[in-house]
FIDRENSE-654741 format. One record per residue (C-alpha): x, y, z; residue number from 1. Coordinates in pm, whole numbers, m for minus. Layout:
REM FIDRENSE-654741
- X, Y, Z, NUM
...
REM end
This chain:
REM FIDRENSE-654741
- m28878, 7770, 1488, 1
- m28538, 7836, 1645, 2
- m28170, 7805, 1632, 3
- m28010, 7573, 1853, 4
- m27750, 7822, 2045, 5
- m27648, 7545, 2242, 6
- m27503, 7315, 1924, 7
- m27157, 7242, 2038, 8
- m27072, 7172, 1670, 9
- m27068, 7551, 1595, 10
- m26743, 7690, 1637, 11
- m26822, 8078, 1716, 12
- m26504, 8221, 1710, 13
- m26406, 8071, 1383, 14
- m26788, 8132, 1247, 15
- m26732, 8523, 1349, 16
- m26408, 8508, 1147, 17
- m26583, 8355, 857, 18
- m26854, 8642, 868, 19
- m26613, 8946, 906, 20
- m26430, 8782, 596, 21
- m26772, 8817, 404, 22
- m26836, 9123, 516, 23
- m26524, 9272, 446, 24
- m26562, 9144, 92, 25
- m26880, 9295, 61, 26
- m26776, 9627, 225, 27
- m26427, 9666, 38, 28
- m26628, 9666, m289, 29
- m26764, 10030, m218, 30
- m26413, 10235, m159, 31
- m26227, 10001, m392, 32
- m26429, 10089, m692, 33
- m26491, 10447, m583, 34
- m26111, 10486, m600, 35
- m26049, 10336, m928, 36
- m26352, 10424, m1122, 37
- m26231, 10752, m1255, 38
- m25920, 10578, m1422, 39
- m26181, 10317, m1545, 40
- m26399, 10559, m1716, 41
- m26122, 10713, m1823, 42
- m26036, 10390, m2035, 43
- m26380, 10266, m2098, 44
- m26552, 10589, m2149, 45
- m26897, 10706, m2078, 46
- m26901, 10950, m1802, 47
- m27274, 10981, m1866, 48
- m27296, 10626, m1703, 49
- m27080, 10693, m1413, 50
- m27346, 10688, m1159, 51
- m27484, 10376, m1312, 52
- m27204, 10155, m1213, 53
- m27296, 10240, m847, 54
- m27665, 10247, m906, 55
- m27669, 9904, m1078, 56
- m27482, 9753, m776, 57
- m27691, 9913, m516, 58
- m28017, 9852, m706, 59
- m27976, 9449, m696, 60
- m27838, 9481, m336, 61
- m28146, 9695, m207, 62
- m28437, 9515, m372, 63
- m28288, 9162, m276, 64
- m28172, 9218, 89, 65
- m28544, 9211, 198, 66
- m28609, 8871, 11, 67
- m28271, 8724, 168, 68
- m28352, 8848, 513, 69
- m28690, 8646, 511, 70
- m28548, 8360, 335, 71
- m28309, 8360, 613, 72
- m28572, 8346, 869, 73
- m28783, 8072, 662, 74
- m28503, 7824, 569, 75
- m28189, 7937, 801, 76
- m27927, 8165, 776, 77
- m27634, 7939, 626, 78
- m27796, 7837, 299, 79
- m27891, 8174, 206, 80
- m27557, 8342, 290, 81
- m27367, 8071, 93, 82
- m27579, 8151, m217, 83
- m27523, 8523, m163, 84
- m27123, 8475, m144, 85
- m27162, 8247, m461, 86
- m27329, 8478, m662, 87
- m27105, 8782, m542, 88
- m26781, 8583, m655, 89
- m26940, 8517, m1016, 90
- m27021, 8873, m1044, 91
- m26699, 8982, m960, 92
- m26497, 8745, m1160, 93
- m26684, 8864, m1489, 94
- m26664, 9253, m1387, 95
- m26335, 9180, m1370, 96
- m26336, 9089, m1754, 97
- m26562, 9425, m1853, 98
- m26521, 9563, m2189, 99
- m26727, 9860, m2192, 100
- m26924, 10035, m1912, 101
- m27242, 9861, m2034, 102
- m27069, 9517, m1974, 103
- m26944, 9646, m1632, 104
- m27284, 9754, m1517, 105
- m27453, 9436, m1588, 106
- m27179, 9236, m1397, 107
- m27240, 9472, m1120, 108
- m27595, 9395, m1133, 109
- m27491, 9022, m1070, 110
- m27238, 9153, m775, 111
- m27537, 9322, m596, 112
- m27731, 9054, m649, 113
- m27534, 8815, m405, 114
- m27404, 9106, m191, 115
- m27777, 9154, m77, 116
- m27741, 8844, 134, 117
- m27386, 8934, 287, 118
- m27429, 9212, 540, 119
- m27791, 9146, 683, 120
- m27778, 8789, 703, 121
- m27394, 8822, 864, 122
- m27536, 9047, 1134, 123
- m27834, 8808, 1189, 124
- m27622, 8536, 1274, 125
- m27438, 8744, 1531, 126
- m27771, 8828, 1666, 127
- m27820, 8436, 1701, 128
- m27525, 8290, 1838, 129
- m27444, 8589, 2098, 130
- m27617, 8697, 2389, 131
- m27755, 9048, 2410, 132
- m27453, 9149, 2630, 133
- m27200, 8997, 2371, 134
- m27380, 9111, 2099, 135
- m27357, 9492, 2178, 136
- m26948, 9441, 2162, 137
- m26945, 9183, 1856, 138
- m27178, 9393, 1669, 139
- m26943, 9686, 1712, 140
- m26653, 9495, 1572, 141
- m26872, 9375, 1299, 142
- m26953, 9721, 1191, 143
- m26620, 9837, 1203, 144
- m26528, 9617, 956, 145
- m26682, 9867, 700, 146
- m26429, 10098, 809, 147
- m26147, 9866, 810, 148
- m26233, 9761, 475, 149
- m26207, 10115, 349, 150
- m25846, 10149, 496, 151
- m25753, 9894, 263, 152
- m26002, 9943, m21, 153
- m25878, 10316, m150, 154
- m25505, 10183, m126, 155
- m25545, 9869, m286, 156
- m25778, 10048, m582, 157
- m25499, 10313, m627, 158
- m25236, 10036, m636, 159
- m25417, 9820, m876, 160
- m25470, 10143, m1103, 161
- m25100, 10269, m1096, 162
- m24928, 9955, m1098, 163
- m25122, 9673, m1233, 164
- m25484, 9639, m1363, 165
- m25818, 9774, m1260, 166
- m25957, 9416, m1297, 167
- m25797, 9322, m974, 168
- m26055, 9531, m784, 169
- m26303, 9268, m866, 170
- m26093, 8975, m867, 171
- m25974, 9025, m523, 172
- m26313, 8912, m381, 173
- m26263, 8552, m474, 174
- m26035, 8439, m258, 175
- m26191, 8619, 36, 176
- m26510, 8459, m61, 177
- m26348, 8099, m82, 178
- m26242, 8130, 282, 179
- m26562, 8275, 405, 180
- m26774, 8027, 238, 181
- m26552, 7743, 371, 182
- m26547, 7855, 723, 183
- m26930, 7879, 711, 184
- m26986, 7537, 587, 185
- m26729, 7359, 812, 186
- m26793, 7546, 1173, 187
- m27153, 7679, 1156, 188
- m27457, 7483, 1222, 189
- m27780, 7579, 1274, 190
- m28113, 7375, 1335, 191
- m28409, 7504, 1180, 192
- m28751, 7341, 1190, 193
- m28871, 7267, 861, 194
- m29222, 7349, 758, 195
- m29424, 7486, 455, 196
- m29355, 7841, 361, 197
- m29526, 8098, 126, 198
- m29269, 8318, m11, 199
- m29379, 8668, m92, 200
- m29257, 8701, m474, 201
- m29546, 8915, m539, 202
- m29401, 9169, m283, 203
- m29060, 9132, m426, 204
- m29147, 9204, m758, 205
- m29345, 9524, m643, 206
- m29046, 9661, m447, 207
- m28824, 9555, m732, 208
- m29016, 9745, m981, 209
- m29070, 10072, m815, 210
- m28731, 10083, m704, 211
- m28578, 10038, m1028, 212
- m28823, 10298, m1202, 213
- m28763, 10542, m924, 214
- m28358, 10521, m979, 215
- m28389, 10567, m1340, 216
- m28625, 10881, m1286, 217
- m28367, 11008, m1053, 218
- m28083, 10961, m1270, 219
- m28210, 11033, m1596, 220
- m28437, 11351, m1498, 221
- m28343, 11653, m1646, 222
- m28114, 11463, m1921, 223
- m28327, 11242, m2096, 224
- m28648, 11393, m2033, 225
- m28771, 11709, m1854, 226
- m28875, 11734, m1488, 227
- m29186, 11914, m1554, 228
- m29335, 11702, m1865, 229
- m29581, 11425, m1925, 230
- m29321, 11133, m1948, 231
- m29183, 11227, m1597, 232
- m29574, 11266, m1454, 233
- m29638, 10932, m1598, 234
- m29328, 10766, m1439, 235
- m29374, 10932, m1089, 236
- m29781, 10824, m1121, 237
- m29647, 10449, m1189, 238
- m29409, 10444, m905, 239
- m29645, 10579, m637, 240
- m29872, 10303, m760, 241
- m29640, 10029, m724, 242
- m29524, 10154, m405, 243
- m29887, 10180, m262, 244
- m29954, 9816, m396, 245
- m29627, 9688, m245, 246
- m29759, 9836, 105, 247
- m30101, 9707, 53, 248
- m30017, 9347, m17, 249
- m29731, 9314, 244, 250
- m30016, 9413, 499, 251
- m30216, 9128, 405, 252
- m29960, 8864, 310, 253
- m29888, 8596, 577, 254
- m29529, 8588, 559, 255
- m29436, 8942, 408, 256
- m29089, 9032, 261, 257
- m29116, 9340, 468, 258
- m29303, 9291, 801, 259
- m29430, 9637, 844, 260
- m29561, 9543, 1224, 261
- m29201, 9596, 1330, 262
- m29211, 9945, 1200, 263
- m29468, 10052, 1469, 264
- m29207, 10043, 1723, 265
- m29082, 10415, 1746, 266
- m28714, 10319, 1765, 267
- m28727, 10097, 1474, 268
- m28891, 10343, 1259, 269
- m28656, 10606, 1340, 270
- m28361, 10381, 1308, 271
- m28482, 10274, 969, 272
- m28551, 10633, 851, 273
- m28202, 10749, 953, 274
- m28022, 10474, 797, 275
- m28196, 10561, 477, 276
- m28035, 10935, 497, 277
- m27709, 10790, 617, 278
- m27691, 10550, 315, 279
- m27738, 10867, 86, 280
- m27460, 11056, 272, 281
- m27232, 10746, 232, 282
- m27274, 10699, m143, 283
- m27254, 11089, m206, 284
- m26924, 11103, m46, 285
- m26755, 10781, m145, 286
- m26882, 10811, m539, 287
- m26777, 11163, m606, 288
- m26481, 11265, m379, 289
- m26244, 11059, m587, 290
- m26362, 11228, m902, 291
- m26330, 11589, m739, 292
- m25970, 11491, m569, 293
- m25862, 11349, m917, 294
- m26041, 11554, m1195, 295
- m26046, 11912, m1005, 296
- m25733, 11902, m820, 297
- m25564, 11695, m1054, 298
- m25397, 11443, m788, 299
- m25339, 11073, m819, 300
- m25556, 10778, m747, 301
- m25350, 10707, m447, 302
- m25438, 11062, m281, 303
- m25805, 11015, m367, 304
- m25771, 10685, m188, 305
- m25618, 10851, 121, 306
- m25905, 11079, 146, 307
- m26159, 10818, 154, 308
- m25953, 10618, 413, 309
- m25983, 10890, 674, 310
- m26353, 10808, 668, 311
- m26246, 10445, 746, 312
- m26023, 10560, 1030, 313
- m26303, 10751, 1189, 314
- m26572, 10437, 1131, 315
- m26383, 10132, 1297, 316
- m26288, 10365, 1624, 317
- m26651, 10513, 1643, 318
- m26823, 10171, 1584, 319
- m26584, 9983, 1860, 320
- m26661, 10292, 2120, 321
- m27036, 10272, 2004, 322
- m27065, 9899, 2120, 323
- m26960, 10017, 2455, 324
- m27114, 10344, 2457, 325
- m27461, 10226, 2430, 326
- m27453, 10005, 2714, 327
- m27320, 10304, 2924, 328
- m27506, 10589, 2804, 329
- m27793, 10421, 2587, 330
- m27904, 10403, 2230, 331
- m28015, 10735, 2170, 332
- m27773, 10933, 2317, 333
- m27487, 10721, 2119, 334
- m27701, 10811, 1812, 335
- m27700, 11163, 1909, 336
- m27327, 11189, 1960, 337
- m27303, 11020, 1609, 338
- m27557, 11256, 1443, 339
- m27341, 11592, 1565, 340
- m27056, 11426, 1354, 341
- m27252, 11362, 1066, 342
- m27336, 11743, 1033, 343
- m26996, 11862, 1103, 344
- m26909, 11618, 825, 345
- m27134, 11762, 573, 346
- m27031, 12124, 691, 347
- m26669, 12034, 603, 348
- m26766, 11913, 245, 349
- m26984, 12212, 153, 350
- m26699, 12414, 221, 351
- m26448, 12194, m13, 352
- m26543, 12321, m344, 353
- m26443, 12651, m236, 354
- m26097, 12552, m49, 355
- m26000, 12221, m260, 356
- m25768, 12054, m3, 357
- m25692, 11676, 3, 358
- m25612, 11709, 399, 359
- m25963, 11908, 441, 360
- m26124, 11631, 223, 361
- m25991, 11352, 451, 362
- m26119, 11533, 748, 363
- m26445, 11542, 648, 364
- m26418, 11165, 569, 365
- m26311, 11091, 906, 366
- m26593, 11304, 1089, 367
- m26856, 11160, 875, 368
- m26713, 10789, 903, 369
- m26713, 10842, 1286, 370
- m27068, 10930, 1266, 371
- m27142, 10630, 1073, 372
- m26984, 10385, 1286, 373
- m27147, 10553, 1605, 374
- m27517, 10510, 1452, 375
- m27491, 10210, 1244, 376
- m27399, 10001, 1556, 377
- m27628, 10132, 1783, 378
- m27911, 10077, 1565, 379
- m27848, 9722, 1472, 380
- m27830, 9637, 1836, 381
- m28121, 9836, 1927, 382
- m28338, 9664, 1685, 383
- m28213, 9301, 1737, 384
- m28294, 9353, 2098, 385
- m28637, 9457, 2034, 386
- m28780, 9179, 1811, 387
- m28829, 8813, 1839, 388
- m28572, 8538, 1674, 389
- m28836, 8495, 1407, 390
- m28837, 8852, 1328, 391
- m28486, 8923, 1379, 392
- m28336, 8811, 1015, 393
- m28618, 9036, 852, 394
- m28596, 9332, 1089, 395
- m28195, 9345, 1043, 396
- m28262, 9316, 691, 397
- m28499, 9586, 686, 398
- m28235, 9837, 833, 399
- m28011, 9726, 579, 400
- m28270, 9784, 314, 401
- m28329, 10118, 426, 402
- m27947, 10187, 392, 403
- m27927, 10010, 81, 404
- m28221, 10211, m44, 405
- m28031, 10517, 73, 406
- m27718, 10417, m142, 407
- m27934, 10364, m428, 408
- m28174, 10659, m411, 409
- m27863, 10876, m325, 410
- m27647, 10785, m609, 411
- m27944, 10821, m863, 412
- m28042, 11159, m697, 413
- m27698, 11294, m621, 414
- m27585, 11165, m940, 415
- m27889, 11325, m1112, 416
- m27804, 11654, m942, 417
- m27425, 11623, m1088, 418
- m27543, 11539, m1432, 419
- m27792, 11817, m1436, 420
- m27583, 12078, m1283, 421
- m27278, 12012, m1540, 422
- m27534, 11996, m1845, 423
- m27670, 12335, m1722, 424
- m27299, 12494, m1660, 425
- m27161, 12369, m2001, 426
- m27493, 12482, m2206, 427
- m27382, 12776, m2416, 428
- m26996, 12716, m2315, 429
- m26793, 12642, m2615, 430
- m26409, 12658, m2666, 431
- m26298, 12676, m3021, 432
- m26614, 12598, m3170, 433
- m26645, 12285, m2962, 434
- m26950, 12246, m2720, 435
- m26898, 12066, m2396, 436
- m27085, 11821, m2261, 437
- m27108, 11533, m1997, 438
- m26882, 11309, m2176, 439
- m26632, 11573, m2190, 440
- m26541, 11520, m1807, 441
- m26404, 11191, m1910, 442
- m26084, 11398, m2017, 443
- m26054, 11500, m1657, 444
- m26045, 11164, m1528, 445
- m25781, 11006, m1751, 446
- m25432, 11137, m1608, 447
- m25259, 11103, m1976, 448
- m25555, 11290, m2141, 449
- m25570, 11587, m1875, 450
- m25200, 11636, m1885, 451
- m25273, 11728, m2260, 452
- m25524, 11944, m2238, 453
- m25512, 12327, m2330, 454
- m25524, 12522, m2012, 455
- m25866, 12669, m2123, 456
- m26025, 12377, m2155, 457
- m25897, 12223, m1856, 458
- m25996, 12543, m1660, 459
- m26336, 12524, m1791, 460
- m26400, 12159, m1730, 461
- m26253, 12183, m1371, 462
- m26493, 12505, m1314, 463
- m26785, 12304, m1427, 464
- m26744, 11982, m1208, 465
- m26647, 12194, m908, 466
- m26984, 12378, m956, 467
- m27190, 12065, m996, 468
- m27006, 11883, m689, 469
- m27083, 12189, m468, 470
- m27450, 12117, m536, 471
- m27395, 11748, m433, 472
- m27203, 11828, m118, 473
- m27450, 12081, m16, 474
- m27706, 11803, m44, 475
- m27481, 11569, 170, 476
- m27503, 11850, 443, 477
- m27880, 11851, 437, 478
- m27899, 11494, 499, 479
- m27647, 11521, 776, 480
- m27882, 11792, 942, 481
- m28188, 11561, 865, 482
- m28051, 11282, 1025, 483
- m27952, 11440, 1341, 484
- m28327, 11571, 1357, 485
- m28467, 11222, 1351, 486
- m28225, 11087, 1615, 487
- m28356, 11382, 1855, 488
- m28703, 11222, 1784, 489
- m28590, 10876, 1944, 490
- m28778, 10768, 2241, 491
- m28583, 10838, 2557, 492
- m28695, 10521, 2705, 493
- m28566, 10191, 2545, 494
- m28781, 9885, 2473, 495
- m28617, 9548, 2531, 496
- m28702, 9215, 2416, 497
- m28718, 8983, 2697, 498
- m28556, 8694, 2510, 499
- m28303, 8889, 2379, 500
REM end
């Protein structure tokens, strides 16, 4: 089964533009929501559900990316990508009408269900229609879309919150999705050999169950139940059992959703493990930096957007550079430079709670963005140059899965740390007889409410949020350091697929 790369009906430049639009649509959702979410929570309430707005989206994105990647290998890239774009637009439409945090979380699940198809299949199509030499440069451009989208995302998020309605942070995806889908329908043609396939429904169900339960435990552990409790032990036992069954099933199934065989390649193994860590770093910064800038520093959503925009400046520059560097100095050296940037960025964020300054926050974002851009592009090109066509979709999706899993686990773990530390800080704290709790932080995230707070209450809430975020950013630094150590273990000799 193979794609006819010489199909004259496929217009590569216009297909690439369509892919870039689809990727931008999915990528911009992260930063545009991050900037607007403090205001959304201030309006809808429910700060205790803050991390679930990210986790719900990331959960469905993570558990479906493997399924979509395999379906793309079985039935072709085009129909699967078009389906994902359509579902994403439906979720975006309804998210704009959300009337509560619970309804917003449900519509974010629908968005994530569609988004799981977008990035991995878009990158797989690039791997199909371009040669290895072209692929390095084109994947650099495609990876930089994540950075470019973040330039516009925070600015648009701040603009809609201040001058219009936060609903538009979701509705903006609809015209982008229509343009991307239209371009793929008209200009992209692939030739896929049809045969009977076995779809791995059991594997998909097992990984979905294990990740969903793990996310619940990470977010709610120490809040709804104690970590050292029978309930916690039971949950962890179920998670471990489901994951064990998943691995055992995948190794036996004829067409597994997760082809563990490709993980035997050391470069792919390290690339995927590092992607897990960088995904955690990314969500840790993009989720909570706006809350810190707006809640602790008392600055506007626009300024909060500026601090994240700096990440997007570093990302596209580094992504473009990575496309050239990996041909000059190799995958390992390119990734090592990216790893150094990740460690430096984590160091800045660890200092930030002690020196709250928007320019320092922006500098840390820039360094982290540069690290992301260098590593993500090199990993994808390395993986696609190592495997055959019939495994390329699944192998690319596996790397995206690990990054998305990092996002999901990061949102859950770091969100759990934030809630746990806030709860611990507020325990025993009382102002004028009123006890502070997690939802008291809502008052910091609404500009109108914050301006009316008594100085003592304002100071106590800001102190609690600063303390909790200090633990979160220490975690970001540790993750960056671990990612750099993993990169050092990459093999110096590169293995290339002869049919790349």
